[in-house]
TORVO-737627 format. One record per residue (C-alpha): residue in three letters; z, y, x. Coordinates in nm, 3 decimals, m for minus. Layout:
N
    r        Z        Y        X
  ALA        Z        Y        X
...
end
This chain:
339
    r        Z        Y        X
  MET   m6.301    2.954    4.497
  LYS   m6.007    3.090    4.694
  LEU   m5.881    3.427    4.572
  LYS   m5.721    3.685    4.790
  ILE   m5.368    3.724    4.655
  LEU   m5.301    4.092    4.709
  LEU   m5.074    4.175    4.420
  LEU   m4.940    3.876    4.238
  LEU   m4.631    3.807    4.446
  LEU   m4.484    4.117    4.287
  ILE   m4.361    3.899    4.008
  THR   m3.983    3.900    4.008
  PHE   m3.878    4.027    3.667
  GLN   m3.768    3.741    3.443
  GLY   m3.885    3.794    3.083
  TYR   m3.825    3.560    2.799
  SER   m4.010    3.702    2.499
  GLN   m4.346    3.606    2.349
  VAL   m4.432    3.970    2.280
  SER   m4.220    4.251    2.421
  VAL   m4.277    4.625    2.438
  GLY   m4.001    4.808    2.622
  PRO   m3.871    4.900    2.968
  ARG   m3.713    4.557    3.012
  HIS   m3.795    4.209    2.889
  ILE   m3.454    4.039    2.940
  GLY   m3.096    4.124    2.851
  LYS   m3.050    4.391    2.590
  SER   m3.320    4.608    2.441
  LYS   m3.323    4.970    2.555
  ASP   m3.541    5.278    2.505
  PHE   m3.801    5.400    2.749
  LYS   m3.705    5.679    2.983
  GLY   m3.837    6.017    2.886
  GLY   m4.203    6.060    2.975
  VAL   m4.285    5.700    3.058
  ILE   m4.495    5.630    2.744
  GLU   m4.663    5.968    2.771
  LYS   m4.752    5.884    3.132
  PHE   m4.891    5.549    3.030
  LYS   m5.108    5.695    2.755
  LYS   m5.274    5.929    3.005
  THR   m5.381    5.644    3.232
  GLU   m5.681    5.422    3.256
  THR   m5.552    5.069    3.219
  ILE   m5.685    4.822    3.475
  PHE   m5.708    4.470    3.333
  LEU   m5.687    4.177    3.577
  LEU   m5.756    3.863    3.374
  SER   m5.866    3.506    3.424
  ASN   m6.228    3.461    3.530
  ILE   m6.284    3.173    3.281
  TYR   m6.443    3.448    3.068
  ASP   m6.699    3.706    3.169
  LYS   m6.620    4.074    3.203
  GLU   m6.850    4.151    2.906
  GLU   m6.653    3.917    2.682
  TYR   m6.323    4.086    2.769
  GLU   m6.479    4.429    2.717
  LYS   m6.586    4.329    2.368
  ILE   m6.243    4.223    2.252
  LEU   m6.081    4.525    2.417
  ASN   m6.327    4.760    2.249
  ASP   m6.210    4.605    1.920
  SER   m5.837    4.605    1.995
  TRP   m5.743    4.860    2.258
  ASN   m5.760    5.242    2.225
  VAL   m5.417    5.362    2.336
  THR   m5.572    5.420    2.683
  SER   m5.917    5.396    2.838
  PHE   m5.961    5.068    3.027
  LYS   m6.156    4.888    3.297
  ILE   m6.191    4.515    3.375
  VAL   m6.145    4.446    3.747
  ASP   m6.199    4.119    3.928
  LEU   m5.894    3.997    4.121
  GLU   m6.096    3.898    4.427
  GLY   m6.083    4.188    4.665
  PHE   m5.845    4.380    4.441
  ASN   m5.603    4.604    4.633
  ILE   m5.327    4.757    4.427
  GLU   m5.290    5.052    4.664
  ASN   m5.630    5.175    4.538
  TYR   m5.475    5.211    4.193
  LEU   m5.136    5.356    4.278
  SER   m5.173    5.699    4.118
  ASN   m5.091    5.865    3.788
  LYS   m5.447    5.792    3.682
  TYR   m5.385    5.415    3.638
  SER   m5.175    5.154    3.467
  ILE   m5.223    4.781    3.525
  ALA   m5.234    4.490    3.280
  GLN   m5.221    4.166    3.478
  LEU   m5.210    3.794    3.431
  GLY   m4.925    3.653    3.641
  GLY   m4.618    3.435    3.659
  PHE   m4.318    3.333    3.855
  LYS   m4.106    3.028    3.931
  ARG   m3.731    3.026    3.879
  ILE   m3.543    2.783    4.098
  LYS   m3.186    2.712    3.998
  GLN   m2.934    2.505    4.191
  MET   m2.714    2.283    3.974
  LYS   m2.461    2.010    4.042
  SER   m2.716    1.749    3.931
  GLY   m2.986    1.891    4.159
  THR   m3.251    2.164    4.151
  SER   m3.410    2.292    3.832
  THR   m3.746    2.466    3.851
  SER   m3.898    2.663    3.562
  LEU   m4.240    2.832    3.536
  PHE   m4.307    3.151    3.342
  THR   m4.660    3.283    3.278
  TYR   m4.758    3.602    3.103
  ILE   m4.965    3.921    3.093
  ASP   m4.771    4.229    3.210
  PHE   m4.842    4.595    3.146
  LYS   m4.695    4.841    3.403
  VAL   m4.716    5.191    3.547
  TYR   m4.619    5.278    3.906
  ASP   m4.446    5.569    4.074
  SER   m4.703    5.617    4.351
  GLU   m4.524    5.915    4.503
  LYS   m4.210    5.715    4.571
  ILE   m4.403    5.409    4.683
  PHE   m4.609    5.585    4.946
  GLU   m4.314    5.792    5.059
  LYS   m4.124    5.474    5.139
  LEU   m4.422    5.285    5.282
  ASP   m4.522    5.569    5.516
  LYS   m4.176    5.561    5.678
  LEU   m4.228    5.196    5.791
  SER   m4.392    5.046    6.093
  PRO   m4.704    4.835    6.022
  GLU   m4.500    4.514    6.055
  ARG   m4.220    4.634    5.827
  ARG   m4.474    4.779    5.582
  LYS   m4.642    4.441    5.548
  LYS   m4.307    4.267    5.489
  LYS   m4.163    4.524    5.245
  ARG   m4.480    4.627    5.064
  GLU   m4.448    4.399    4.762
  SER   m4.081    4.470    4.694
  ILE   m4.126    4.850    4.730
  ILE   m4.420    4.855    4.490
  ASN   m4.237    4.634    4.239
  ASP   m3.910    4.827    4.265
  ASN   m4.092    5.151    4.178
  SER   m4.277    5.026    3.871
  SER   m4.197    5.070    3.504
  ASN   m4.241    4.789    3.250
  ILE   m4.440    4.878    2.941
  ALA   m4.516    4.549    2.768
  ARG   m4.548    4.172    2.822
  PHE   m4.664    3.869    2.628
  TYR   m4.628    3.505    2.723
  ILE   m4.915    3.264    2.787
  PHE   m4.836    2.899    2.699
  PRO   m4.921    2.668    2.998
  LYS   m5.032    2.310    2.956
  ASP   m4.793    2.045    3.086
  ASP   m5.024    1.909    3.355
  PHE   m5.050    2.254    3.506
  ILE   m4.673    2.297    3.488
  ASN   m4.609    1.965    3.660
  THR   m4.853    2.027    3.941
  SER   m4.739    2.387    3.991
  LEU   m4.371    2.311    4.043
  SER   m4.440    2.176    4.390
  LYS   m4.694    2.443    4.484
  LYS   m4.663    2.779    4.648
  MET   m4.682    3.083    4.421
  SER   m5.014    3.186    4.576
  GLU   m5.167    2.851    4.478
  ILE   m5.030    2.879    4.126
  VAL   m5.175    3.226    4.085
  ASN   m5.514    3.100    4.208
  SER   m5.511    2.843    3.925
  LEU   m5.408    3.103    3.667
  TYR   m5.723    3.298    3.743
  THR   m5.974    3.018    3.793
  ASP   m5.875    2.731    3.566
  ASP   m5.833    2.671    3.193
  VAL   m5.457    2.603    3.208
  PHE   m5.324    2.759    2.882
  PHE   m5.312    2.662    2.516
  ASN   m5.325    3.016    2.376
  TYR   m5.563    3.184    2.625
  LYS   m5.870    3.231    2.406
  LEU   m6.050    3.556    2.345
  GLY   m5.949    3.574    1.977
  PHE   m5.588    3.499    2.053
  LEU   m5.587    3.764    2.326
  LYS   m5.745    4.017    2.091
  ASN   m5.450    3.976    1.848
  TYR   m5.199    4.017    2.126
  PHE   m5.374    4.331    2.251
  GLN   m5.390    4.474    1.897
  LYS   m5.021    4.434    1.846
  ILE   m4.923    4.582    2.181
  ASN   m5.175    4.864    2.147
  ASN   m5.030    4.970    1.809
  LEU   m4.673    4.943    1.924
  ILE   m4.737    5.166    2.227
  LYS   m4.934    5.415    2.015
  ASN   m4.638    5.443    1.778
  GLU   m4.391    5.439    2.065
  GLU   m4.202    5.148    1.914
  ILE   m3.970    4.912    2.102
  TYR   m4.036    4.549    2.014
  TRP   m3.767    4.298    2.113
  MET   m3.850    3.931    2.070
  TYR   m3.494    3.800    2.059
  GLU   m3.502    3.912    1.698
  ASP   m3.583    3.689    1.399
  ASP   m3.740    3.884    1.117
  TYR   m4.033    3.914    0.876
  LEU   m4.240    4.175    0.700
  PRO   m4.294    4.200    0.323
  ASP   m4.643    4.055    0.377
  LEU   m4.481    3.719    0.439
  LYS   m4.477    3.673    0.059
  LYS   m4.856    3.622    0.081
  LEU   m4.796    3.275    0.221
  ALA   m4.689    3.174   m0.131
  THR   m5.055    3.207   m0.235
  HIS   m5.244    3.207    0.100
  LYS   m5.293    2.906    0.319
  LEU   m5.116    2.903    0.659
  TYR   m5.348    2.783    0.936
  ILE   m5.200    2.570    1.214
  PRO   m5.387    2.568    1.546
  SER   m5.468    2.220    1.664
  TYR   m5.283    2.256    1.997
  MET   m4.966    2.213    1.794
  ASN   m5.063    1.850    1.739
  ILE   m4.947    1.783    2.093
  LYS   m4.584    1.693    2.123
  PHE   m4.396    1.762    2.448
  ASN   m4.146    1.511    2.587
  GLY   m3.871    1.695    2.773
  TRP   m3.754    1.376    2.947
  THR   m4.088    1.280    3.098
  GLY   m4.226    1.635    3.124
  GLN   m4.549    1.518    2.962
  ASP   m4.747    1.619    2.657
  SER   m4.840    1.342    2.409
  GLU   m5.192    1.258    2.299
  ALA   m5.323    1.499    2.031
  ASP   m5.230    1.365    1.688
  ASP   m5.240    1.559    1.360
  ASN   m4.953    1.345    1.237
  ASN   m4.729    1.544    1.473
  ILE   m4.804    1.856    1.272
  ASP   m4.773    1.678    0.940
  ASP   m4.431    1.552    1.043
  ILE   m4.312    1.903    1.137
  PHE   m4.453    2.048    0.813
  LYS   m4.323    1.781    0.578
  LYS   m4.071    2.028    0.431
  TYR   m4.315    2.316    0.404
  GLU   m4.341    2.409    0.037
  TYR   m4.674    2.596    0.046
  GLN   m5.031    2.530    0.159
  TYR   m5.129    2.473    0.517
  GLU   m5.431    2.350    0.706
  ILE   m5.477    2.223    1.059
  ILE   m5.761    2.418    1.226
  SER   m5.922    2.358    1.563
  ASP   m5.831    2.613    1.830
  ASP   m6.200    2.696    1.874
  ASP   m6.258    2.747    1.504
  LEU   m5.947    2.971    1.470
  ASN   m6.058    3.167    1.778
  ASN   m6.406    3.222    1.627
  ARG   m6.266    3.339    1.295
  ILE   m6.050    3.596    1.471
  LEU   m6.351    3.719    1.667
  ASP   m6.550    3.736    1.339
  ASN   m6.281    3.965    1.201
  GLN   m6.190    3.726    0.922
  GLU   m5.850    3.770    0.766
  LEU   m5.621    3.472    0.749
  TYR   m5.263    3.389    0.848
  TYR   m5.200    3.151    1.133
  LEU   m4.893    3.011    1.311
  ARG   m4.870    3.115    1.674
  TYR   m4.651    2.887    1.882
  VAL   m4.550    2.937    2.243
  ARG   m4.306    2.728    2.443
  MET   m4.166    2.863    2.770
  ASN   m3.955    2.583    2.916
  ALA   m3.692    2.511    2.645
  GLU   m3.742    2.843    2.467
  ARG   m3.971    2.836    2.168
  PHE   m4.138    3.116    1.968
  LEU   m4.287    3.075    1.619
  GLN   m4.484    3.363    1.473
  VAL   m4.709    3.407    1.176
  VAL   m4.999    3.641    1.262
  ASN   m5.259    3.826    1.057
  SER   m5.585    3.732    1.232
  LYS   m5.760    4.060    1.138
  THR   m5.494    4.311    1.238
  GLY   m5.289    4.118    1.493
  GLU   m4.976    4.208    1.297
  ILE   m4.686    3.965    1.331
  ILE   m4.545    3.910    0.985
  TYR   m4.285    3.651    1.083
  ARG   m4.104    3.564    1.403
  ASN   m3.852    3.303    1.490
  TYR   m3.695    3.276    1.837
  ILE   m3.557    2.924    1.902
  THR   m3.329    2.816    2.187
  GLY   m3.135    2.500    2.267
  LEU   m3.173    2.179    2.453
  SER   m3.481    2.058    2.264
  TYR   m3.840    2.125    2.363
  LYS   m3.976    2.069    2.017
  ILE   m4.044    2.245    1.690
  LYS   m3.874    2.050    1.409
  SER   m3.909    2.038    1.035
  LYS   m3.584    2.237    1.002
  HIS   m3.757    2.533    1.167
  ILE   m4.032    2.519    0.906
  LYS   m3.762    2.494    0.636
  ASP   m3.638    2.830    0.770
  LEU   m3.984    2.971    0.715
  ASN   m3.973    2.848    0.353
  GLY   m3.649    3.038    0.301
  ASP   m3.791    3.363    0.437
  ILE   m4.103    3.338    0.223
  LYS   m3.880    3.308   m0.083
  LYS   m3.675    3.612    0.029
  ALA   m3.995    3.808    0.079
  LEU   m4.110    3.715   m0.272
  LYS   m3.782    3.857   m0.408
  GLY   m3.823    4.174   m0.204
  LYS   m3.524    4.106    0.011
end
C-alpha cells in the first residue's frame, strides 16, 4: 500500500541518543525554554505509528504507559499536519532521515530512525505560509513547519540490516513508506514501546532533562547481583561493519559477549520478553540499540520502564564486546557498595 507522505520529510534534526528528553538531541544538553513543557502538557498528543499493529493494540499500551497528556492514534494515510497545527496538539511520530557525507574516499550514507515528540508554533507557521504564493508555499511548507517546532523527546528504533542496505539507495519517501508498513526493526514490539513511553512520560511529567551521552546507573543496579539479567534474542545477531550484513542468529554470539559477566543471565526470545512486559511482569533486561557505529546499552525494569543502567559507546567498531559487559560488572559492584 502506498502512503501519502504529507509530513515525514520534515526530518532534518540529527539526534544520536537512544532516549532523549530535551529541546535538542545533539550537541550539548540544555534546558527547555520557559513554557514549552507546560504547553506540551496541555495538548492532545497525536501518535503516528507503524501499521504493523492495530490502533486498539497501541491504545492498550498507551493507556498503561502514557498519562502526561491525552492522546489519539491517527493513521498516516491521509494525515495532514496542518489539521493539527494548533496549541491543542502535539505530535509523536515514527520517522527517520539519511545523512550523506562526502569524504576523500567517497560518499558515506547513514540512516537514523526514531520516534519524535514535538509541539509546533502554529501562529508563526501560518503567518509565514500565508505570505507565500501557492507555488512558494508548496516548496517552503516543510522547512517552515520544521523551523517553528520545539523538540520534546526522541527515542531510537533499531533497524535491521537488510532494511538499512536497501534504504540507502532509496528516496526518503520510499523509506518512510517501509517504516510504516513493514516489520523492519529489532526493538519495535508493543512491550518494548510501552517501556519507552513509560520512561518518556515520567520524565516529561517531572520536567526532567534526560541526556543520553551520559553513562550512569541507579542504586537498583545492585539487584543484578541476585536477579537474572535477560538478554533479548535479537542480540544473538552479529553485525559485520565491512560487509554491512547481519550474521545468522546464534546464541553463541551472546555467550561470547557475556563470557566475563559475573552474575546470572538468560537469553530470552524477543516475543517472550515482549509478552512478559505486556503482562506487567517485573524483570531486568538488556536493551541494545545500534545506530550506525554508535551503540547504546541499557538495563531496563520491564514493569516500570525505568532505565537503571546506561552505557553510550562510540568508536570504529559496530559490535558490543565482552569489555563492555565487564564495565557493567564494575558498576554492579559499585552499586552494591552504595557508590
